[in-house]
C-alpha positions in Angstrom: 4.7 -33.3 -18.1 7.5 -31.7 -20.2 7.4 -28.1 -19.2 10.5 -26.5 -17.7 10.9 -26.7 -13.9 11.3 -22.8 -13.7 8.0 -22.2 -15.6 5.6 -22.0 -12.7 2.9 -20.7 -14.8 3.1 -23.7 -17.3 3.3 -26.0 -14.4 0.0 -24.6 -12.9 -1.6 -24.7 -16.3 -0.7 -28.3 -16.7 -2.6 -29.2 -13.6 -5.5 -27.1 -14.8 -5.8 -29.0 -17.9 -5.1 -32.4 -16.3 -7.2 -32.0 -13.2 -9.5 -29.0 -13.7 -12.1 -30.1 -10.9 -9.3 -30.9 -8.3 -9.0 -28.4 -5.5 -5.9 -26.0 -6.0 -6.3 -23.9 -2.8 -8.7 -23.2 0.2 -8.9 -19.8 1.4 -10.0 -19.3 5.2 -12.0 -16.3 5.8 -13.7 -14.9 8.9 -16.9 -17.1 8.6 -16.2 -19.5 5.8 -13.6 -21.2 3.7 -13.5 -20.4 0.0 -12.5 -23.4 -2.3 -11.0 -22.9 -5.7 -10.5 -25.7 -8.2 -7.6 -25.5 -10.9 -10.1 -24.5 -13.4 -11.3 -21.6 -11.2 -7.9 -20.6 -10.4 -6.9 -20.8 -14.0 -9.7 -18.4 -14.8 -8.7 -16.0 -12.0 -5.3 -15.8 -13.5 -6.4 -15.4 -17.0 -8.8 -12.6 -15.8 -6.1 -10.9 -14.0 -3.5 -11.1 -16.7 -6.0 -9.7 -19.2 -6.9 -6.7 -17.0 -3.2 -6.1 -16.1 -2.3 -6.1 -19.7 -5.0 -3.8 -20.6 -3.6 -1.5 -18.0 -0.2 -1.5 -19.8 1.8 -4.3 -17.8 3.9 -6.0 -20.3 7.0 -8.3 -20.2 9.7 -6.8 -18.0 7.4 -4.4 -16.1 8.2 -4.2 -12.5 5.0 -4.4 -10.6 4.7 -3.8 -6.8 2.1 -6.2 -5.2 0.6 -5.1 -2.0 -2.2 -7.7 -1.7 -3.1 -9.7 1.5 -2.4 -13.5 1.5 -5.3 -15.2 -0.3 -6.6 -16.3 -3.6 -6.0 -12.8 -5.1 -2.3 -12.7 -4.1 -1.9 -16.1 -5.8 -3.8 -15.1 -8.9 -2.0 -11.6 -9.3 1.5 -13.0 -8.9 1.0 -15.9 -11.4 -0.8 -13.5 -13.8 2.3 -11.1 -13.7 4.4 -14.2 -14.3 2.3 -15.1 -17.1 2.8 -11.7 -18.7 6.5 -12.1 -18.0 6.3 -9.1 -15.8 8.4 -8.8 -12.6 6.4 -8.9 -9.4 7.8 -6.9 -6.5 6.8 -8.5 -3.3 6.9 -6.5 -0.2 5.4 -7.5 3.2 2.9 -4.8 4.2 3.5 -5.5 7.8 7.1 -4.0 7.7 5.4 -0.6 8.3 4.7 2.4 6.1 8.2 3.8 6.4 10.0 0.5 5.4 7.5 -0.2 2.6 8.1 3.3 1.1 11.8 2.7 1.3 11.5 -0.7 -0.4 9.5 0.9 -3.1 12.0 3.7 -3.5 14.7 0.9 -4.1 12.6 -1.1 -6.6 11.3 1.7 -8.4 8.1 -0.2 -9.7 6.3 1.1 -13.0 3.1 -0.5 -11.9 1.3 -0.6 -8.5 -1.2 -3.5 -7.8 -2.8 -3.2 -4.5 -5.8 -3.0 -2.3 -7.5 0.6 -1.9 -5.7 1.4 1.4 -2.4 0.7 0.1 -3.2 3.0 -2.8 -4.4 5.7 -0.4 -0.9 5.3 1.5 0.9 5.5 -1.8 -0.9 8.8 -2.6 -0.6 10.3 0.9 3.0 9.2 1.6 4.4 9.7 -2.1 5.4 6.0 -2.3 7.2 5.5 -5.8 5.8 8.7 -7.1 8.7 9.0 -9.7 8.4 5.5 -11.1 4.9 4.4 -11.0 3.1 5.0 -14.3 0.3 2.4 -13.9 -2.0 1.7 -11.0 -4.4 -1.3 -10.6 -6.7 -1.4 -7.6 -8.1 -4.7 -6.3 -11.1 -4.2 -4.3 -13.7 -6.4 -2.6 -14.6 -9.7 -4.4 -11.8 -9.2 -6.9 -13.5 -6.1 -8.5 -10.6 -4.7 -10.6 -10.4 -1.0 -11.4 -7.5 0.2 -13.6 -6.2 3.7 -14.2 -3.4 4.3 -16.5 -1.8 6.8 -19.0 -1.0 3.9 -21.3 -3.3 3.1 -24.3 -5.4 -0.1 -23.7 -3.8 -3.0 -25.1 -4.8 -6.6 -25.9 -3.5 -9.5 -23.7 -0.3 -10.6 -25.5 0.5 -14.1 -26.5 2.2 -15.9 -23.7 5.6 -17.5 -24.3 7.8 -19.4 -21.9 10.4 -17.1 -20.2 14.2 -17.4 -20.7 16.1 -18.7 -17.7 18.2 -15.5 -17.5 15.1 -13.2 -17.7 14.2 -11.2 -14.5 11.4 -13.2 -12.6 10.6 -11.4 -9.5 12.1 -9.2 -6.5 11.5 -10.2 -3.0 12.3 -8.1 0.0 13.9 -9.5 3.2 12.1 -9.3 6.4 14.2 -6.6 7.9 14.4 -8.6 11.0 18.3 -8.3 11.0 18.4 -4.8 9.4 16.7 -2.7 6.8 14.8 -4.7 4.3 16.8 -5.4 1.2 15.5 -6.2 -2.3 16.7 -9.6 -3.7 16.2 -9.9 -7.6 15.5 -13.5 -8.9 15.8 -14.7 -12.3 13.8 -17.7 -13.7 16.8 -20.0 -13.4 17.0 -19.1 -9.7 13.1 -20.1 -9.4 14.2 -23.4 -11.3 17.0 -24.0 -8.6 14.3 -23.3 -5.8 11.9 -25.7 -7.4 14.5 -28.6 -7.5 15.5 -27.8 -4.0 11.8 -27.9 -2.7 11.6 -31.3 -4.3 14.2 -32.7 -1.7 11.9 -31.6 1.2 9.6 -34.6 0.5 6.5 -32.6 1.4 5.3 -30.8 -1.7 4.3 -33.9 -3.7 1.0 -34.1 -6.0 -2.1 -34.7 -4.0 -0.5 -33.3 -0.8 -2.7 -30.8 1.3 -0.5 -28.1 2.6 -1.2 -25.8 5.5 1.3 -22.9 5.1 1.8 -19.7 7.2 4.5 -18.6 4.5 2.7 -16.9 1.7 5.3 -17.9 -1.0 4.4 -21.6 -0.4 0.7 -20.8 -1.2 1.8 -19.7 -4.7 4.3 -22.5 -5.3 2.0 -25.4 -3.9 -0.7 -25.4 -6.8 2.0 -25.2 -9.4 3.4 -28.5 -7.9 0.0 -30.3 -7.7 -0.7 -29.6 -4.1 -3.9 -28.3 -2.3 -2.9 -25.2 -0.4 -4.7 -24.2 2.7 -4.2 -20.4 3.1 -5.0 -19.4 6.7 -6.6 -16.3 7.8 -3.9 -14.4 9.8 -3.9 -11.5 12.3 -2.7 -8.8 9.7 -0.1 -7.0 11.9 1.1 -9.8 14.3 1.1 -13.3 12.7 2.5 -14.8 15.8 -1.0 -14.0 17.3 -2.5 -16.5 15.2 -5.0 -18.6 17.1 -3.5 -22.0 17.6 -7.0 -23.5 18.2 -8.1 -22.2 14.8 -5.1 -23.7 13.4 -5.7 -27.0 14.8 -9.4 -27.0 13.7 -8.2 -26.3 10.0 -5.6 -28.9 10.0 -8.1 -31.5 11.2 -10.9 -30.4 9.1 -9.0 -30.3 6.0 -7.0 -33.5 6.7 -3.7 -31.6 6.3 -0.7 -33.8 5.5 2.0 -31.2 5.4 2.3 -28.2 7.6 4.7 -25.2 7.4 5.1 -22.9 10.4 8.0 -21.0 11.9 9.4 -22.3 15.3 7.5 -19.9 17.4 4.1 -20.6 15.9 4.8 -24.4 15.9 5.5 -24.0 19.6 2.1 -22.2 20.1 0.3 -24.9 18.2 2.0 -27.7 20.1 1.3 -26.2 23.4 -2.3 -25.8 22.7 -2.7 -29.4 21.4 -0.9 -30.8 24.4 -3.2 -28.9 26.8 -6.3 -30.3 25.0 -4.8 -33.9 24.6 -5.3 -33.5 20.8 -3.3 -35.4 18.1 -3.0 -34.0 14.6 -3.3 -37.3 13.3 -3.5 -36.6 9.4 -0.1 -34.7 9.6 2.9 -36.6 8.1 5.4 -34.0 7.8 6.0 -30.6 9.4 8.4 -28.0 7.9 9.7 -25.2 9.9 12.0 -22.4 9.1 12.9 -18.8 9.8 15.1 -19.6 13.0 16.8 -22.7 14.5 14.2 -25.2 15.8 14.9 -25.6 19.6 14.8 -29.2 20.9 12.1 -28.4 23.4 9.8 -27.2 20.8 10.5 -30.2 18.7 9.8 -32.6 21.6 6.5 -30.9 22.1 5.7 -30.9 18.4 6.3 -34.6 18.2 4.0 -35.4 21.2 1.0 -34.0 19.3 1.9 -35.7 15.9 1.2 -39.3 15.1 4.2 -41.7 15.4 5.0 -41.9 11.7 5.1 -38.0 11.3 8.4 -36.1 10.8 9.5 -32.7 11.6 12.1 -31.1 9.3 14.0 -27.9 10.1 15.0 -26.0 7.0 17.8 -23.5 6.9 18.1 -20.7 4.4 17.4 -17.1 3.7 15.5 -14.8 1.4 18.9 -14.5 -0.7 19.0 -18.4 -1.1 15.9 -19.9 0.2 16.9 -23.5 0.8 20.3 -24.5 2.0 20.1 -27.5 4.4 17.7 -29.6 6.2 17.7 -31.6 9.5 14.9 -34.2 10.4 13.6 -35.0 13.8 15.9 -38.1 14.2 18.9 -35.9 13.4 17.9 -33.1 15.8 17.0 -35.6 18.5 20.5 -37.3 18.2 22.3 -34.1 18.4 20.2 -32.5 21.2 22.6 -33.5 23.8 25.5 -31.8 22.0 23.2 -28.7 21.5 22.5 -28.7 25.4 26.3 -28.8 26.0 26.9 -25.7 23.7 27.8 -27.2 20.4 25.2 -25.1 18.6 22.1 -26.2 16.7 22.4 -28.9 14.0 21.1 -27.7 10.6 21.4 -30.9 9.0 22.9 -31.9 5.8 23.3 -29.6 2.8 20.7 -30.0 0.1 22.0 -31.5 -3.3 23.1 -28.6 -5.6 24.4 -26.3 -2.9 27.9 -25.7 -2.1 28.3 -24.8 1.6 31.7 -23.4 3.0 32.6 -21.9 6.4 35.1 -19.1 6.3 36.9 -17.1 9.0 34.9 -14.4 10.6 35.4 -10.9 9.5 33.3 -7.8 9.2 35.1 -6.7 6.1 34.2 -7.1 2.5 35.9 -10.1 0.6 35.9 -9.3 -3.1 37.4 -12.5 -4.4 37.3 -16.2 -3.2 40.4 -17.9 -1.9 40.7 -21.2 -0.2 42.7 -19.5 2.4 39.4 -18.3 3.8 38.2 -21.7 4.9 38.4 -22.8 8.5 38.9 -26.3 9.5 36.0 -28.7 10.4 34.7 -28.1 13.8 35.8 -24.4 13.7 33.1 -21.7 14.0 33.2 -19.2 11.1 30.8 -17.5 8.7 28.5 -19.7 6.6 28.8 -19.1 2.8 26.4 -20.7 0.1 26.9 -21.0 -3.7 24.3 -22.7 -5.6 21.4 -22.5 -8.3 19.0 -20.8 -6.0 21.2 -17.8 -5.0 19.7 -14.8 -6.1 21.2 -11.6 -7.8 22.9 -8.8 -5.6 20.7 -6.4 -3.7 18.9 -3.7 -5.3 20.5 -0.2 -4.9 22.8 -1.5 -2.1 26.3 -1.7 -3.6 27.9 -1.5 -0.2 25.8 -4.1 1.5 26.0 -6.2 -1.5 29.8 -5.9 -1.6 29.6 -7.3 2.2 27.4 -10.1 1.3 29.0 -11.5 -1.8 32.2 -13.0 -2.9 33.2 -13.8 -6.5 34.5 -17.3 -6.9 35.8 -17.1 -10.4 32.5 -15.8 -11.8 30.3 -17.9 -9.4 28.5 -15.8 -6.7 29.1 -17.0 -3.2 26.5 -15.5 -0.6 27.7 -14.7 2.8 24.8 -15.8 5.1 25.8 -13.4 8.1 25.3 -16.5 10.2 28.0 -18.2 12.1 28.5 -21.9 12.3 30.6 -25.0 11.6 30.8 -28.1 9.5 31.3 -31.2 11.4 33.2 -34.4 10.4 30.1 -36.1 9.2 29.3 -33.1 6.8 26.5 -31.7 8.9 26.1 -27.9 9.2 25.8 -26.4 12.7 24.5 -22.9 13.6 26.2 -20.8 16.4 24.4 -17.5 16.0 24.3 -14.3 13.9 27.5 -12.7 13.1 26.2 -9.4 14.2 24.9 -10.7 17.4 28.1 -12.2 18.6 29.2 -10.9 22.1 32.7 -9.5 21.8 34.4 -9.4 25.1 37.9 -8.6 26.2 38.5 -12.4 26.7 37.0 -13.5 23.4 33.8 -14.0 21.6 30.6 -15.7 22.7 28.0 -16.9 20.2 24.4 -16.8 21.1 23.4 -20.4 19.9 26.3 -21.9 21.8 25.0 -20.4 25.1 21.2 -20.1 24.9 20.3 -23.7 24.5 22.2 -24.5 27.7 20.1 -22.1 29.6 16.9 -23.0 27.7 17.3 -26.6 29.0 16.9 -25.5 32.6 13.4 -26.0 34.3 11.4 -22.9 34.4 13.1 -21.1 31.3 11.0 -20.4 28.5 13.7 -18.9 26.4 16.8 -16.8 26.9 18.7 -14.2 24.8 22.6 -13.5 25.2 23.4 -9.8 24.5 26.5 -7.7 24.8 26.6 -4.3 26.6 29.3 -1.9 25.8 31.7 -1.2 22.9 32.6 -4.3 20.6 35.8 -5.8 22.2 34.9 -4.9 25.7 31.3 -5.9 25.9 29.7 -7.2 29.1 27.8 -10.5 28.3 24.2 -10.4 29.8 21.6 -13.2 29.8 18.1 -12.1 29.6 15.7 -14.9 30.7 11.9 -15.1 30.0 10.5 -17.6 32.5 7.7 -20.2 31.7 4.3 -19.0 33.0 3.2 -20.4 36.4 6.9 -21.1 37.4 8.9 -19.4 40.0 10.9 -16.6 38.7 13.2 -16.5 41.7 14.0 -20.3 41.6 14.5 -20.1 37.8 16.9 -17.2 38.0 18.9 -18.9 40.8 19.3 -21.9 38.5 20.5 -19.8 35.6 22.9 -17.8 37.8 24.3 -21.1 39.3 24.9 -22.3 35.8 26.4 -19.1 34.7 28.8 -19.1 37.6 30.2 -22.5 36.7 30.9 -21.3 33.1 32.4 -18.0 34.2 31.8 -16.2 30.8 28.4 -14.5 31.8 28.3 -12.4 34.9 24.9 -10.9 34.6 21.5 -12.6 34.5 18.2 -10.4 34.1 14.7 -11.5 34.1 12.5 -10.2 31.3 8.7 -10.4 31.1 8.6 -11.3 27.4 11.7 -11.1 25.1 11.1 -8.5 22.2 10.7 -10.2 18.8 10.3 -9.2 15.3 6.8 -7.9 14.5 6.5 -10.4 11.5 8.8 -13.2 12.8 8.1 -14.2 16.3 10.9 -16.6 16.3 13.6 -13.9 16.0 14.6 -12.0 19.1 15.3 -8.2 18.6 18.7 -8.3 20.4 19.8 -4.7 19.7 16.6 -3.6 21.6 17.3 -6.1 24.2 20.8 -4.9 24.7 19.7 -1.4 25.3 17.1 -2.5 27.8 19.8 -4.5 29.7 22.1 -1.4 29.6 19.5 0.6 31.3 18.7 -2.1 33.9 22.4 -2.2 34.9 22.9 1.5 34.6 25.2 1.3 31.7 23.2 3.2 29.1 25.0 3.0 25.8 26.2 6.4 24.5 
């Protein structure tokens, strides 16, 4: 195969020519599972590209895509890439207001969506000043197109240049308003190369992924993608029993799930004495992987299986990886307050830790660096770092540093680099607790508490103005345990440390709607302030 790595379309077409009858993806529906071979997927992509071209979509056209996960999303995205158009990918679960804000920033010229998204666009005025072409995707892939453009023939396809715009992806919004991250084709090339280091997306692998972009990438790499049916508004409510059945039925080799969802699956399997004996590798991302979750996951996997925790962000998808052995070896240090090990930096990335500041840093200087073992802000430079945010110059200035022409992304995460070259996570910079006596970092406190019997999870928040905040531990107890006894253990531990004076029980820590592993700490801080009679003004 001689096609460029960044050419996802050419990679998919290669597998369609070489193995037309091989299964490319299976899409789980309410009552059945739909199977698509590479030949069928290629037909879908070709049909979609033809219809989109006739509607006026051409090279460079920004096209918003609001299509649920499934075969049509895969076909539409790959068809747009085939046309060298620029898909704009927005998670509909963000909510109508956030979706509207994302569309206003992206200013798409085309709108490809299911009927109810079109209805919302009309009623709410989404991107009314920019959209010139609308394409409706209805039941059973029936396409209807309305456009003010003249109908055109499907243009001849040519491979894109590495500097051409490839797509725009919006962040989850779990740590602020969603931000648009533009990618060029060379950025996709960098991501493809980094994916190869995960040791999971190999030709012939069956991949079960709850992360839609993997469903698009997997067929291009010769993998069979299992696309699960998800609860549309709350993916963390995905039925773990259905997950386990699907993994077993399709003999899944590789599994991708966020830590919270992996925990639900592991708890289900342990309750039913079930071993997922076909699984060889589990990839997890979106939040640090707690050691108790890793321990539960390993108990429901075969002995030879591995669990790999991936660190990254929408702005630079893959940064580092820690496997089960590394996480196990560092678990004791984590329980003592060292933070969570993020593993070794993936080849091609340059990760450096700089001193903590909330101010912009226009230009790089080695004077910014902190010594190994010192907590600072994690920065990344490398082939997969996308372009600056769309229409967000102020936030872009806070997130980027110019290193003699090379963009350096500030992750907004705090951490350290140890003497062995391993990266550690200490918490989000915006979530650090700034007391009169110094700063506390969430991931250097919570794992200590989470190791106590009866604690399901905890969250450290600060109440009051930065610099004089009151640190408060909010604790969610394991079901069926004594809340009183659990809180007494936590209070006794807090008393020995002396840094945290307040411990509050919470019935269920609030999490991000789309990412159940991410606790909504600002909301929790307001709740704690009310409970303590210290409502923030």
